[in-house]
C-alpha positions in Angstrom: 38.1 -1.4 24.4 34.9 -3.4 24.8 34.8 -7.1 24.5 32.1 -6.8 22.2 33.2 -4.1 19.9 36.6 -6.1 19.6 34.9 -9.1 18.5 33.2 -7.2 15.7 36.7 -6.5 14.3 38.2 -9.6 14.6 37.3 -13.5 15.1 39.3 -14.0 18.1 41.6 -16.9 18.2 41.0 -19.2 21.1 43.8 -21.4 21.3 46.5 -19.1 22.2 48.4 -21.4 25.0 51.8 -21.4 23.3 53.4 -24.4 22.8 57.1 -23.4 23.1 59.5 -25.6 21.0 62.4 -25.5 18.9 61.9 -24.2 15.1 60.9 -26.8 12.7 63.4 -27.9 10.1 62.3 -25.8 7.2 64.1 -24.3 4.3 63.3 -20.9 5.4 64.3 -18.6 8.5 62.4 -16.1 10.5 63.8 -13.5 12.2 61.5 -11.4 14.9 61.8 -7.7 14.2 60.2 -6.8 17.2 58.5 -8.6 20.1 55.7 -6.2 21.7 55.5 -5.7 25.3 51.9 -4.1 25.7 53.4 -0.6 26.5 54.7 -0.2 22.9 51.3 -2.1 21.6 49.6 -5.4 21.9 47.1 -7.9 19.6 48.5 -7.4 16.4 45.4 -8.0 13.3 46.7 -6.2 10.6 50.0 -6.3 8.5 52.6 -4.3 8.0 53.1 -1.3 5.5 56.3 -0.1 3.5 57.3 3.4 3.0 59.4 2.6 0.0 62.5 3.0 1.7 63.1 -0.2 4.0 61.2 0.9 6.9 57.8 -0.4 8.5 55.0 0.8 10.1 51.8 -0.7 11.6 48.9 -0.7 13.9 48.1 -2.7 17.3 44.8 -2.9 18.2 45.2 -2.7 21.9 48.1 -1.8 24.2 50.4 1.5 24.4 50.7 4.0 27.3 47.0 4.4 27.9 45.5 0.9 26.3 43.8 2.1 23.2 46.0 0.8 20.6 49.0 2.5 18.6 50.5 3.2 15.4 54.2 2.3 15.5 57.6 2.7 13.3 60.1 0.1 12.6 63.2 1.3 11.5 66.9 -0.8 10.5 69.4 0.2 13.0 72.2 -0.5 10.8 73.8 -3.4 12.7 71.5 -5.9 11.3 68.6 -5.2 14.0 65.7 -2.9 14.4 64.4 0.1 16.2 60.8 0.8 17.3 59.3 3.7 17.5 55.6 4.5 18.8 54.2 7.1 16.6 51.0 7.7 18.5 49.4 5.9 21.2 45.5 6.1 21.4 43.8 7.5 24.4 40.2 6.6 23.4 37.4 8.7 23.8 37.7 11.5 21.0 41.2 10.6 20.4 40.1 7.1 19.0 41.0 3.8 20.1 41.7 0.6 18.6 43.1 0.8 15.1 42.4 -2.4 12.9 43.7 -1.7 9.4 46.9 -1.5 8.1 48.0 2.2 7.5 48.9 3.7 4.2 50.7 6.9 3.1 50.0 9.6 0.4 52.5 10.9 -2.1 54.0 13.4 0.6 54.2 11.0 3.2 51.1 11.7 5.8 49.8 8.2 7.2 46.4 7.4 7.1 44.2 4.8 9.2 41.1 4.1 11.0 40.3 3.4 14.5 37.5 1.0 15.7 35.7 3.2 18.2 36.6 6.8 19.9 35.8 10.2 18.0 32.9 12.4 18.7 30.3 9.8 18.9 32.4 6.7 19.9 31.5 4.9 16.6 35.2 5.1 15.1 37.4 7.2 13.3 39.5 8.1 10.4 42.5 10.0 11.1 45.8 11.5 9.6 49.5 11.4 11.1 51.9 14.0 9.5 55.7 14.3 10.2 56.8 17.2 11.6 60.4 16.7 12.1 61.1 14.0 14.7 57.3 13.9 15.7 54.2 13.1 14.2 51.0 15.3 14.4 47.9 13.4 14.6 44.6 14.9 13.1 41.0 13.5 13.5 39.4 13.9 9.6 36.3 12.0 10.7 33.8 10.7 13.5 31.6 8.4 12.6 28.2 9.0 13.6 26.4 5.6 13.6 23.5 6.8 11.3 24.1 6.6 7.4 27.7 6.8 7.3 28.1 3.7 9.5 29.8 2.6 12.5 32.8 0.7 13.8 35.4 0.9 10.8 36.8 -2.4 10.0 39.4 -2.1 7.6 42.6 -0.5 6.5 42.3 2.4 3.6 42.9 3.0 0.0 43.4 6.2 -1.6 42.3 7.1 -5.3 44.2 9.3 -7.3 42.2 12.7 -6.3 42.7 11.8 -2.5 39.5 10.4 -1.7 39.8 7.6 1.0 37.8 4.6 1.1 37.2 1.6 3.8 34.5 -0.5 5.1 32.5 -0.4 8.5 30.7 -3.2 9.9 28.0 -3.4 7.0 29.1 -0.3 4.2 31.8 0.5 1.9 32.3 4.6 2.6 34.1 7.1 0.8 35.7 10.3 2.7 36.1 13.2 0.5 37.5 16.7 1.3 36.2 20.2 0.4 37.6 23.3 2.1 39.3 21.5 4.8 36.3 19.5 5.8 36.1 15.3 5.4 32.6 13.9 4.4 31.3 10.8 4.6 29.4 8.9 1.7 28.3 5.6 1.5 28.7 3.6 -1.5 27.5 0.4 -0.8 25.8 -1.4 2.0 25.5 -4.9 3.0 22.3 -6.9 5.0 22.3 -7.3 8.8 23.7 -11.2 8.0 26.5 -9.8 6.3 29.6 -7.7 6.9 32.6 -6.4 5.3 35.7 -8.4 6.3 39.0 -7.5 4.2 40.5 -4.3 3.3 39.9 -3.1 -0.2 41.7 -3.2 -3.6 41.5 -0.5 -6.1 42.7 -0.7 -10.1 44.3 1.5 -12.5 40.9 2.6 -13.8 39.3 3.4 -10.4 37.5 -0.2 -9.8 37.3 -1.2 -6.3 37.5 -5.0 -5.3 36.3 -6.1 -1.7 35.4 -9.1 0.3 32.4 -9.8 2.6 31.7 -12.7 4.6 29.6 -14.3 1.8 30.9 -12.7 -1.6 33.2 -11.0 -3.7 32.2 -7.5 -4.9 33.4 -4.5 -7.5 32.3 -1.1 -7.0 33.1 0.5 -10.7 32.8 4.4 -11.3 29.6 5.3 -13.3 31.0 8.5 -14.9 28.0 10.6 -13.1 29.9 10.6 -9.4 28.3 7.2 -8.5 29.0 3.6 -8.6 28.0 0.6 -10.3 27.9 -2.4 -8.1 28.7 -5.9 -9.3 28.6 -9.2 -7.4 31.4 -11.1 -8.3 30.9 -14.2 -6.9 28.8 -15.5 -3.8 30.2 -18.4 -1.9 28.5 -21.7 -1.5 30.2 -23.3 1.4 30.1 -26.5 -0.6 32.9 -29.1 -1.0 34.2 -27.5 -3.8 33.9 -23.9 -3.0 35.0 -21.7 0.2 32.7 -19.6 2.3 33.7 -16.7 4.9 36.0 -14.7 2.8 38.9 -12.7 4.9 41.4 -10.5 4.2 42.6 -8.0 1.3 42.0 -9.4 -2.5 45.1 -8.9 -4.6 45.2 -8.2 -8.6 47.8 -9.8 -11.1 48.5 -8.1 -14.0 45.9 -9.4 -16.2 43.2 -8.9 -14.1 42.5 -12.0 -12.6 41.8 -11.5 -8.4 43.3 -13.7 -5.6 41.9 -14.3 -1.8 41.4 -16.7 0.8 38.4 -18.3 2.3 38.7 -18.7 6.2 36.1 -21.8 5.6 34.4 -24.3 3.0 36.5 -26.3 0.7 36.6 -29.8 2.1 34.4 -30.8 4.6 32.1 -28.2 3.1 31.1 -24.9 5.4 33.2 -26.8 8.3 36.6 -26.8 6.2 39.7 -25.6 6.7 39.4 -22.8 4.2 40.9 -22.1 0.5 42.6 -19.7 -1.5 40.7 -18.9 -4.9 41.0 -17.1 -8.1 38.3 -15.1 -10.1 38.9 -14.5 -13.4 37.1 -12.0 -15.8 35.2 -13.0 -18.9 32.7 -11.9 -21.2 29.5 -9.6 -20.4 31.1 -9.4 -17.1 31.0 -12.8 -15.6 33.8 -13.9 -13.5 34.8 -18.1 -13.1 36.1 -18.9 -10.2 38.6 -21.6 -9.3 39.4 -23.2 -5.9 43.6 -23.1 -6.1 44.0 -25.4 -3.0 42.1 -26.6 -0.1 43.3 -26.6 3.1 43.7 -30.0 4.8 43.6 -29.1 8.4 47.1 -30.5 9.7 50.6 -29.3 9.2 49.8 -27.8 5.8 47.6 -24.9 7.9 44.0 -24.0 8.8 42.0 -21.2 8.4 43.9 -19.0 6.4 42.7 -15.3 7.2 45.1 -12.9 5.4 44.5 -12.8 2.0 47.5 -13.4 -0.4 50.7 -11.8 -2.1 52.0 -13.0 -5.7 55.3 -12.7 -7.0 56.0 -12.2 -10.4 56.5 -15.8 -11.5 52.9 -16.3 -10.1 53.5 -17.8 -7.2 51.1 -17.0 -4.6 52.2 -16.6 -0.4 50.1 -16.4 1.9 49.4 -17.1 6.3 47.1 -19.5 8.1 46.1 -18.8 11.7 46.3 -22.0 13.1 47.6 -25.4 12.0 51.2 -26.1 11.2 53.6 -28.3 13.2 52.7 -26.3 16.5 49.2 -25.4 15.7 50.3 -21.8 16.1 50.0 -21.0 12.3 51.8 -20.8 9.2 53.3 -19.2 5.8 52.4 -21.0 3.0 53.4 -20.5 -0.7 51.2 -22.1 -3.8 54.0 -23.0 -6.1 52.4 -22.3 -9.6 52.1 -25.1 -12.1 53.8 -25.6 -15.2 51.1 -25.9 -18.3 47.8 -27.1 -17.1 48.9 -28.8 -13.8 47.5 -27.6 -9.9 49.4 -25.4 -7.5 51.6 -27.2 -5.0 51.5 -26.1 -1.3 54.8 -25.5 0.5 54.9 -24.6 4.2 57.5 -22.6 4.3 57.3 -21.5 8.2 55.3 -23.0 11.6 54.9 -20.5 14.2 56.0 -22.0 17.5 55.0 -19.8 20.1 58.6 -17.4 21.0 58.6 -16.5 17.0 54.5 -15.8 17.3 51.2 -17.0 17.2 48.6 -17.2 14.3 49.4 -14.5 12.1 45.7 -12.3 10.9 47.5 -9.6 8.9 48.5 -9.5 5.2 52.3 -10.3 4.0 54.6 -8.2 2.3 57.0 -9.7 -0.4 60.3 -7.9 -1.5 62.2 -8.0 -4.6 64.4 -10.7 -2.9 61.5 -13.2 -1.9 61.4 -11.9 1.8 58.1 -12.1 3.9 57.5 -9.5 6.4 53.9 -9.7 8.4 52.6 -9.4 12.2 51.6 -12.2 14.6 48.4 -11.4 16.8 50.0 -12.8 19.7 53.5 -14.5 20.4 57.1 -13.5 21.0 59.4 -13.1 23.9 57.6 -11.3 26.5 55.4 -14.1 27.8 52.9 -13.9 30.4 52.5 -9.6 29.3 49.5 -9.7 27.5 47.6 -12.7 29.3 48.5 -16.2 29.9 51.8 -17.6 28.4 51.4 -16.0 25.2 53.7 -12.8 24.2 51.7 -9.5 23.1 52.7 -9.9 19.2 55.9 -9.6 16.9 56.8 -8.2 13.6 58.7 -10.8 11.6 60.7 -11.6 8.3 61.0 -15.0 7.0 63.9 -15.2 4.5 63.8 -17.9 1.9 
């Protein structure tokens, strides 16, 4: 994969030299579910997806048998460990290469995702993996042309109740619809050349789609006539009391409030260390922003790239790709206030190299409070993917 294309999908982490040290004395513990070796994948920028049965699935943007990235499965081995299986290694060319987002499943167990490059026009693809006994069959559903449909899909996919797929290219939000076994693409939202889609989309029960670009948060609502109403919910100012450069997938709570992260802004303005924000809907379609936390730029973390997840008590969990005890990134919790107080940040884990370096992807929170995710680099296979850094890990943080 070319360097130019890779940098369109992810802001490269420039401090990959691992500081190998003992684990910090946090109350939580980390378990590495799998440490990647390049042959089974490398460089994880998307989080894990659960199939609801305790199994995990994910993507690596590089590595595999040919180097074009992989789709992998992690299954419990029954004795406390995990077995990894490669479902597909991308070959580049018409097969596609560089799967960038998390995978999704339909109701019958088929898996969907996008690749940054490859396909019939080398502008990226959307594909399906279907289980066939012990194997999986890959089908390319759509190849981007680089014209009105856009190019280089950056994000994971979402699926509506009718089976339509939605995702983001560099400057467009697209809809893929199937008719007679043929998938076609429709641009439903476009950005200027000065902005770009920077996180996967979220859809609510009414079919409204929420997404983020570097500079704003937007909503796409069905207009009842086959089109979409487009609303900019918030424009980031990059001021001392606001963030800028939104990243990750926005999360909705049961009241319809939207939560997310910015990698810049906050204290220090546009060069700040990032924020966690809440957007609340009000009258006449107006949304109000509240910054829940400004990152200080030290042990509390820097650059919250992955978005957040919420538990039923209103506590918020996320990851920073830098900062922490060893400047390799953190997993954090924002503890919900009682009454009119403020959220309090608690660092649950500081990554240390062998346990992973720099989490980019979103987290999964299970009913027991365990958190699951991936790291961009790090792990036990040092030197395999360049320098001292490993190829990335899948991890569990246990309270």
